[in-house]
C-alpha positions in Angstrom: -100.0 -43.7 -22.1 -100.6 -46.2 -24.3 -100.6 -45.2 -28.1 -102.7 -46.7 -30.6 -102.4 -46.3 -34.5 -104.1 -43.4 -35.7 -105.6 -45.3 -39.2 -106.4 -48.4 -40.5 -105.4 -49.1 -44.1 -107.6 -52.3 -44.4 -111.0 -50.9 -43.6 -110.1 -47.2 -44.4 -109.8 -45.2 -41.3 -108.4 -42.7 -40.7 -108.2 -40.7 -36.9 -108.5 -37.0 -37.0 -107.2 -36.7 -33.6 -105.1 -38.9 -31.2 -106.3 -43.0 -31.0 -107.2 -44.6 -28.0 -108.3 -48.2 -27.3 -111.5 -47.8 -28.7 -110.6 -46.7 -32.2 -112.1 -43.2 -30.7 -109.7 -40.4 -30.8 -109.2 -38.5 -27.7 -111.3 -35.4 -28.4 -114.4 -36.6 -30.7 -115.9 -33.7 -32.6 -119.6 -33.4 -33.0 -118.2 -31.5 -36.4 -116.3 -34.6 -37.3 -115.6 -35.1 -41.6 -114.2 -38.6 -40.7 -113.6 -41.0 -40.7 -112.7 -43.2 -37.5 -113.9 -46.5 -37.8 -116.8 -45.6 -35.6 -117.8 -42.7 -37.9 -117.7 -44.6 -40.7 -119.4 -47.9 -39.3 -122.7 -45.1 -39.1 -122.1 -45.0 -42.4 -121.8 -48.2 -43.8 -122.7 -50.9 -41.3 -121.4 -54.2 -41.4 -119.5 -53.2 -44.6 -116.6 -52.1 -42.2 -116.2 -55.1 -40.6 -114.7 -56.6 -43.9 -111.5 -54.8 -45.4 -111.7 -52.9 -48.5 -111.6 -52.9 -52.3 -112.8 -56.3 -52.1 -110.7 -58.2 -55.6 -107.6 -56.0 -55.4 -106.2 -56.5 -52.2 -104.8 -59.0 -49.5 -104.5 -57.7 -46.2 -102.5 -59.4 -43.0 -103.1 -58.7 -38.9 -99.8 -57.3 -37.3 -101.9 -57.2 -33.9 -99.7 -60.5 -31.9 -97.8 -58.7 -29.5 -99.6 -57.4 -26.8 -98.8 -55.4 -23.6 -99.0 -54.3 -20.8 -103.3 -55.0 -19.2 -105.9 -53.6 -21.3 -109.2 -55.0 -23.1 -106.2 -55.6 -26.3 -104.4 -57.6 -23.9 -107.0 -60.2 -24.3 -108.0 -62.9 -27.3 -110.4 -64.5 -28.8 -111.2 -68.8 -28.3 -112.6 -70.3 -31.3 -113.5 -74.2 -31.3 -113.5 -76.5 -34.0 -116.7 -78.2 -33.5 -120.2 -78.1 -31.2 -123.4 -75.1 -31.5 -124.0 -74.4 -27.8 -127.7 -72.7 -27.9 -128.5 -73.2 -31.3 -132.3 -73.7 -32.2 -131.1 -77.1 -34.6 -128.0 -78.7 -33.8 -128.1 -80.6 -36.6 -128.1 -77.9 -38.9 -125.2 -76.1 -41.0 -125.4 -73.1 -39.1 -124.2 -68.9 -40.2 -123.6 -66.7 -37.9 -126.7 -65.2 -38.5 -128.0 -67.3 -36.8 -126.5 -66.4 -33.4 -129.1 -64.4 -31.1 -128.2 -61.2 -29.3 -131.9 -60.9 -27.3 -130.6 -60.2 -23.4 -132.6 -59.0 -20.6 -132.2 -58.0 -16.8 -133.9 -57.3 -13.9 -135.3 -58.9 -10.8 -138.5 -58.8 -10.0 -139.3 -57.3 -13.0 -137.5 -58.3 -16.7 -136.3 -55.7 -19.3 -135.4 -57.2 -22.7 -133.8 -56.0 -25.2 -132.8 -57.0 -28.3 -129.1 -56.3 -28.8 -127.0 -56.0 -25.4 -125.8 -52.0 -26.1 -127.0 -49.3 -24.4 -125.6 -45.5 -24.0 -124.1 -43.9 -21.3 -126.3 -41.6 -19.2 -126.4 -38.4 -21.9 -127.9 -35.8 -19.4 -127.7 -31.4 -18.5 -124.7 -31.2 -21.3 -126.0 -28.9 -24.5 -124.9 -32.0 -27.4 -127.2 -34.4 -25.4 -130.3 -32.0 -26.0 -128.8 -31.3 -29.4 -128.9 -34.4 -30.5 -131.5 -36.1 -28.3 -133.8 -37.3 -31.2 -131.2 -39.1 -33.1 -130.3 -41.0 -30.0 -133.3 -41.7 -28.8 -135.0 -42.7 -32.0 -132.4 -45.0 -33.4 -132.2 -46.5 -29.7 -135.7 -47.6 -29.6 -135.8 -49.0 -33.1 -132.7 -51.1 -32.9 -134.0 -51.9 -29.2 -131.5 -50.6 -26.4 -131.6 -48.7 -23.4 -131.4 -45.3 -23.6 -130.0 -43.5 -20.3 -131.2 -39.7 -19.4 -128.2 -38.2 -17.5 -128.6 -35.9 -14.8 -129.6 -32.1 -14.1 -132.0 -32.2 -17.4 -134.4 -30.9 -15.4 -132.3 -28.1 -13.1 -130.9 -26.8 -16.6 -134.3 -26.7 -18.1 -135.5 -22.4 -18.7 -138.8 -24.2 -19.0 -138.9 -26.1 -16.0 -141.7 -25.2 -13.3 -141.3 -25.1 -9.7 -143.7 -24.9 -7.0 -142.7 -25.6 -3.3 -139.2 -26.2 -4.0 -140.5 -29.0 -6.3 -140.4 -29.5 -10.2 -144.5 -29.3 -11.7 -143.2 -29.1 -15.3 -140.1 -30.6 -17.0 -140.4 -30.0 -21.4 -137.1 -30.9 -21.5 -137.5 -34.2 -19.6 -140.6 -34.5 -21.0 -139.5 -34.3 -24.3 -136.4 -37.1 -24.5 -138.8 -39.6 -22.4 -141.9 -39.0 -24.9 -139.2 -39.4 -28.3 -138.2 -42.6 -27.2 -141.7 -44.2 -26.1 -143.0 -42.9 -29.6 -140.6 -46.1 -31.4 -140.8 -48.1 -28.4 -141.6 -51.9 -29.3 -141.1 -53.2 -26.2 -137.4 -54.0 -26.1 -134.9 -51.4 -24.6 -135.8 -48.9 -22.1 -135.8 -45.7 -21.1 -133.5 -45.1 -17.7 -133.9 -41.2 -16.3 -130.5 -41.1 -13.8 -131.1 -39.0 -10.2 -128.3 -37.5 -9.0 -128.0 -34.7 -5.6 -129.9 -32.2 -7.3 -132.3 -34.1 -9.4 -133.7 -35.6 -5.5 -133.7 -32.2 -4.0 -136.2 -31.1 -7.4 -138.3 -33.8 -6.6 -137.6 -35.3 -10.1 -138.7 -38.7 -9.1 -141.5 -37.8 -8.0 -142.2 -35.9 -11.1 -141.5 -39.3 -13.0 -143.0 -41.5 -10.9 -146.3 -39.5 -11.1 -146.6 -38.7 -15.0 -144.7 -42.2 -16.3 -144.7 -44.5 -13.9 -143.7 -48.1 -14.6 -142.4 -46.8 -18.1 -139.3 -45.4 -16.8 -136.8 -47.6 -15.2 -135.3 -44.8 -12.3 -131.3 -45.1 -12.0 -129.8 -43.9 -8.6 -125.9 -42.3 -9.6 -122.6 -42.6 -7.2 -120.5 -41.3 -9.9 -118.6 -42.1 -13.3 -115.4 -43.2 -15.2 -115.3 -39.4 -16.2 -114.5 -37.4 -12.9 -115.2 -38.3 -8.8 -117.2 -35.3 -8.5 -120.6 -33.6 -9.1 -121.9 -32.9 -12.9 -121.0 -30.5 -14.8 -121.4 -28.2 -18.1 -120.0 -25.4 -18.8 -122.0 -21.8 -20.8 -121.4 -18.8 -22.5 -124.1 -16.6 -21.4 -124.0 -15.0 -18.2 -127.7 -14.4 -17.7 -128.2 -18.1 -18.6 -124.9 -18.3 -15.6 -126.8 -16.4 -12.9 -130.4 -18.6 -13.4 -128.3 -21.6 -12.8 -127.0 -19.7 -9.6 -130.5 -18.9 -8.9 -131.2 -23.0 -9.4 -129.1 -24.1 -6.6 -126.0 -24.7 -8.7 -122.6 -23.9 -7.9 -121.9 -21.3 -11.0 -117.5 -20.7 -11.3 -116.9 -17.7 -11.3 -119.6 -16.2 -9.9 -121.8 -13.9 -12.0 -123.4 -12.1 -9.5 -119.9 -10.7 -8.0 -119.4 -7.4 -9.9 -115.6 -8.0 -11.0 -116.8 -11.3 -12.9 -119.6 -9.4 -14.7 -116.5 -6.4 -15.3 -114.6 -9.1 -17.0 -117.6 -10.4 -19.2 -118.8 -7.1 -20.4 -115.1 -6.6 -21.2 -114.7 -10.2 -23.0 -112.2 -11.6 -19.9 -114.4 -13.9 -18.6 -115.7 -15.4 -21.5 -117.5 -19.2 -19.9 -119.4 -20.2 -16.5 -118.9 -23.7 -15.0 -121.9 -25.7 -13.3 -121.4 -27.7 -10.6 -123.4 -30.5 -8.6 -122.8 -31.2 -5.2 -121.4 -34.7 -4.1 -123.5 -37.3 -2.5 -123.0 -38.6 0.6 -120.9 -35.9 2.2 -122.5 -36.5 5.5 -121.5 -40.0 5.7 -118.6 -41.3 6.8 -119.4 -45.3 7.8 -120.1 -47.9 5.5 -123.1 -48.3 7.8 -124.4 -45.1 7.1 -123.9 -45.2 3.8 -125.6 -48.6 3.4 -128.9 -47.5 5.3 -128.8 -44.3 3.2 -129.1 -45.9 0.3 -131.7 -48.9 0.9 -133.4 -45.8 2.1 -133.4 -44.3 -1.3 -134.6 -47.9 -2.7 -137.5 -47.9 -0.6 -138.4 -45.1 -1.2 -138.0 -44.8 -4.7 -140.5 -48.4 -4.6 -143.0 -46.6 -2.4 -143.0 -44.2 -5.6 -144.2 -46.7 -7.9 -140.9 -47.3 -9.2 -140.7 -51.4 -10.4 -137.2 -51.0 -11.9 -134.0 -49.4 -10.6 -130.9 -49.3 -11.5 -127.4 -47.9 -9.9 -124.4 -46.5 -12.2 -121.6 -46.2 -10.6 -117.9 -45.1 -11.4 -114.7 -46.4 -11.4 -113.8 -45.0 -7.2 -112.2 -48.3 -5.9 -112.3 -51.7 -4.3 -114.6 -51.0 -1.4 -117.3 -48.9 -3.4 -117.2 -51.2 -6.0 -117.8 -53.6 -3.2 -120.4 -51.6 -1.9 -122.6 -51.1 -5.3 -122.4 -54.8 -6.3 -123.5 -56.1 -2.3 -125.9 -53.3 -2.1 -127.3 -53.2 -5.5 -127.5 -57.3 -5.2 -129.5 -57.4 -2.0 -131.9 -54.5 -2.7 -133.0 -56.7 -5.9 -132.0 -53.9 -8.5 -132.3 -54.6 -12.0 -129.2 -53.7 -13.2 -125.6 -51.8 -12.1 -122.8 -50.0 -14.8 -119.8 -49.8 -13.2 -117.9 -47.5 -15.8 -114.3 -48.2 -15.7 -111.9 -44.4 -15.9 -111.1 -42.9 -18.9 -114.7 -41.6 -20.8 -116.8 -38.9 -20.5 -119.8 -37.5 -23.0 -119.5 -33.8 -21.8 -117.3 -31.4 -20.0 -114.8 -33.2 -16.7 -111.4 -31.9 -16.1 -109.2 -34.0 -17.9 -106.7 -34.1 -15.9 -109.3 -36.0 -13.3 -109.9 -38.3 -16.4 -106.3 -39.3 -17.2 -105.5 -39.7 -13.8 -108.2 -40.8 -11.7 -109.6 -43.8 -10.9 -109.5 -47.8 -12.3 -109.1 -48.8 -15.3 -112.1 -50.1 -17.5 -110.5 -53.8 -17.4 -109.0 -53.9 -14.2 -112.5 -52.7 -12.5 -114.4 -55.0 -14.6 -112.4 -57.9 -13.8 -113.4 -57.4 -9.8 -115.9 -56.8 -10.3 -116.6 -60.7 -12.1 -114.7 -61.5 -8.5 -116.2 -59.7 -5.9 -120.0 -61.1 -7.6 -119.0 -64.4 -8.2 -118.2 -64.1 -4.4 -121.4 -63.3 -3.4 -122.9 -65.9 -5.3 -121.2 -69.0 -4.0 -122.6 -68.0 -0.8 -126.0 -68.3 -2.8 -126.6 -65.0 -3.0 -128.4 -63.3 -5.5 -126.0 -61.0 -7.5 -127.6 -57.9 -9.6 -127.3 -58.0 -13.3 -124.4 -55.9 -14.7 -123.5 -53.8 -17.1 -120.1 -52.8 -18.2 -118.9 -49.2 -19.7 -115.9 -47.8 -20.0 -114.4 -46.7 -23.5 -116.3 -49.6 -25.7 -117.3 -48.8 -29.6 -115.8 -52.9 -31.0 -117.6 -56.1 -31.1 -114.3 -57.9 -29.9 -114.1 -55.9 -27.0 -117.4 -56.0 -26.6 -117.3 -59.5 -26.7 -114.5 -59.7 -24.6 -116.4 -57.6 -21.3 -119.2 -60.2 -21.7 -117.1 -63.3 -21.6 -114.9 -61.4 -18.6 -118.1 -60.8 -16.8 -120.0 -63.8 -17.3 -122.9 -65.0 -16.4 -123.1 -61.9 -14.3 -122.4 -59.1 -17.4 -126.0 -58.8 -19.4 -125.5 -55.4 -21.3 -122.2 -53.2 -22.4 -122.7 -49.5 -21.9 -121.4 -47.3 -24.6 -120.9 -43.6 -24.2 -119.3 -41.6 -27.4 -119.4 -44.5 -30.0 -123.2 -43.5 -29.3 -123.6 -40.6 -30.0 -120.7 -40.7 -33.2 -123.5 -41.9 -35.4 -125.6 -38.8 -34.3 -123.6 -36.3 -34.6 -122.9 -37.2 -38.6 -126.2 -38.4 -39.8 -127.2 -34.6 -38.4 -124.6 -33.4 -40.3 -125.7 -35.0 -43.4 -129.3 -33.9 -43.0 -128.5 -30.5 -42.3 -126.0 -30.5 -45.5 -128.6 -32.1 -47.7 -131.6 -30.0 -46.2 -130.3 -26.5 -45.4 -134.0 -26.0 -44.1 -133.8 -28.5 -41.4 -129.5 -27.6 -40.5 -130.4 -25.6 -37.1 -133.8 -28.0 -36.5 -131.2 -31.1 -36.2 -127.9 -29.4 -35.3 -126.4 -29.9 -38.0 -122.5 -28.2 -38.4 -122.2 -28.9 -42.0 -122.7 -26.5 -45.5 -121.9 -29.5 -47.8 -120.9 -33.1 -48.0 -117.0 -33.8 -47.7 -115.5 -36.1 -50.0 -115.5 -38.8 -47.0 -119.3 -39.0 -47.8 -119.8 -38.6 -50.9 -117.8 -41.4 -52.1 -120.8 -43.6 -51.1 -123.6 -41.4 -52.7 -125.3 -38.0 -52.9 -128.6 -38.9 -51.2 -129.6 -40.7 -47.9 -130.3 -43.7 -49.7 -126.7 -44.4 -50.6 -124.8 -43.0 -48.4 -126.7 -45.0 -45.0 -126.2 -48.8 -46.0 -128.9 -49.6 -43.5 -131.5 -47.3 -45.0 -133.6 -49.4 -46.9 -133.7 -51.7 -43.9 -135.0 -48.8 -41.3 -138.0 -47.5 -43.7 -138.6 -51.1 -43.8 -138.7 -51.5 -40.4 -141.1 -48.1 -40.0 -142.6 -47.8 -42.7 -142.2 -45.5 -45.5 -145.0 -42.8 -44.5 -143.0 -43.0 -40.7 -139.8 -42.9 -42.8 -139.3 -39.0 -43.7 -140.0 -38.4 -39.3 -136.7 -40.5 -38.9 -133.7 -38.2 -38.7 -130.8 -39.3 -40.3 -128.7 -39.7 -36.9 -131.4 -42.2 -35.7 -130.4 -44.1 -39.1 -126.7 -43.9 -38.6 -127.0 -45.6 -34.9 -129.5 -48.5 -36.8 -126.5 -48.9 -39.0 -123.0 -48.8 -36.2 -126.2 -51.2 -33.9 -125.8 -53.3 -37.3 -121.5 -53.7 -38.1 -121.9 -53.8 -33.8 -124.5 -57.0 -34.2 -122.8 -58.7 -36.8 -119.3 -58.4 -35.6 -120.6 -59.7 -32.2 -122.4 -62.6 -34.2 -119.3 -63.4 -36.2 -116.9 -63.8 -33.1 -119.8 -65.6 -31.4 -120.3 -68.3 -33.7 -117.0 -68.5 -33.7 -116.9 -69.5 -30.2 -119.6 -72.2 -31.3 -122.0 -69.9 -28.8 -125.1 -68.7 -30.1 -127.1 -67.4 -27.5 -125.6 -64.5 -25.9 -126.1 -66.3 -22.1 -123.9 -68.9 -23.2 -120.7 -66.8 -23.9 -118.3 -67.3 -21.0 -115.0 -66.9 -19.6 -113.7 -69.8 -21.3 -114.2 -68.4 -24.1 -111.1 -65.7 -24.0 -107.8 -65.8 -23.1 -104.8 -64.2 -21.6 -102.2 -62.2 -24.0 -99.9 -62.3 -21.2 -99.3 -62.9 -18.0 -99.8 -60.1 -16.4 -103.0 -59.5 -18.1 -103.7 -63.2 -16.9 -102.5 -62.3 -12.8 -105.0 -59.2 -12.9 -107.9 -60.7 -14.6 -108.1 -64.4 -13.8 -108.2 -65.3 -17.6 -105.7 -68.3 -18.2 -103.1 -67.5 -20.5 -104.1 -68.6 -24.4 -101.8 -71.3 -24.3 -102.3 -73.0 -20.9 -105.8 -73.4 -22.3 -107.0 -77.2 -23.1 -102.5 -77.7 -23.1 -103.5 -81.0 -20.7 -106.6 -81.8 -23.2 -104.1 -82.0 -26.1 -101.3 -83.8 -24.5 -104.5 -86.7 -23.8 -105.4 -86.5 -27.4 -101.7 -87.1 -28.4 -100.6 -89.5 -25.9 -104.2 -91.6 -26.4 
């Protein structure tokens, strides 16, 4: 397992737990008092792009040795002339002239202000508790957000008639919270798994929201290759979930389990979802089933349909790309191994599936193979451990021209946690409502100030965007998301500017290089000193 530095003295970040490639801790806590790079960025925005204590310091990078194959083993290229995609090539340009707007879609285009989207925030309690921050923040920055699987199934207030949902308060809350601040950029995506299909979620969403929503089929995720799971501590709730049709382990209706719960030896229950396609055994059967599902969703009235798949392997990857392209889906999200926004078996997260960079490199290879035959290729979103602007740039370049979005799970959740904790500490009467975990602000926060206007570098930007009267309704977690996106956006703009690319669609594979030969072999990205070597020699010999 690769190990990464737990602290970065240059920007002042420190990881509470073990650091991974994204800069996040292996285990990310909602009550964390700081201060990884993403945590700091949720407060201070683009300020965290730069070394701290300007005027007192100099700084130098030791990140010149690249071992193995990961996004860290790719390097970003720069050019010393040109300005591809700039609105005015006669002007002296700045990185702020770079446009990050992107879009995806087949029959109907979805526009986004930034190429970032959330992972699936489903039936885990942490998604429900912090939804207001996530949804409002993403709507304000013009980024898509995904309502994950099983939200209806675990909702005690949901009502069913003849086996189909007829009332879904939690799902409605999630959609309507986002739509309150939606301004034409971004999207609300509702995911379907086997349980959701059985419960009639697609029919319910189609009838109530129509084409306002993108509906998403799900094949899996990077965290696990089995169905969705959550953990509950109430035996009554476990029994409720069993009645809803879920597998609950241990069985809360068994007498010995009830006795163990009463005596304290059984403290938790795991709820599991069914696997899809277990009744199929051939490629043709899977294809037919998938195409029939898409056809049915279109008949319900959905104009935009997407697919989320995990890191199963090359056959499943090829099937996902081919099926999604043939069915004219709007987006295909491919999630590399290792991530997880909820409850996943740790051994599975550590050991199963294809690592992100290898999955994404193969996705480009397979997409190019279809394109070479004159076939339309579905627009793509890459997921799997992204939290830094540099790796976002590398992924967009690696997947160019097919990759339009980068999907982030935990990185987009951290600012929601942090903002809620700050709001709960500053305003104790709101603590329960916002799910705050702190009684008082830690020193990592108070060094910036004692009130939101001082703590969040982007607070005034949000206030200007929504207006002073509306600002009192904006969760501080949403301000945190704005601040993080500010930092990611500025960092991405700077890297694109250095590569002389002023529109996102102009980012290309030629903008990155492999730092070692193994990475070159696995990704198809040329080794750094081989790129333009022939051109350099012609210059010298001319």
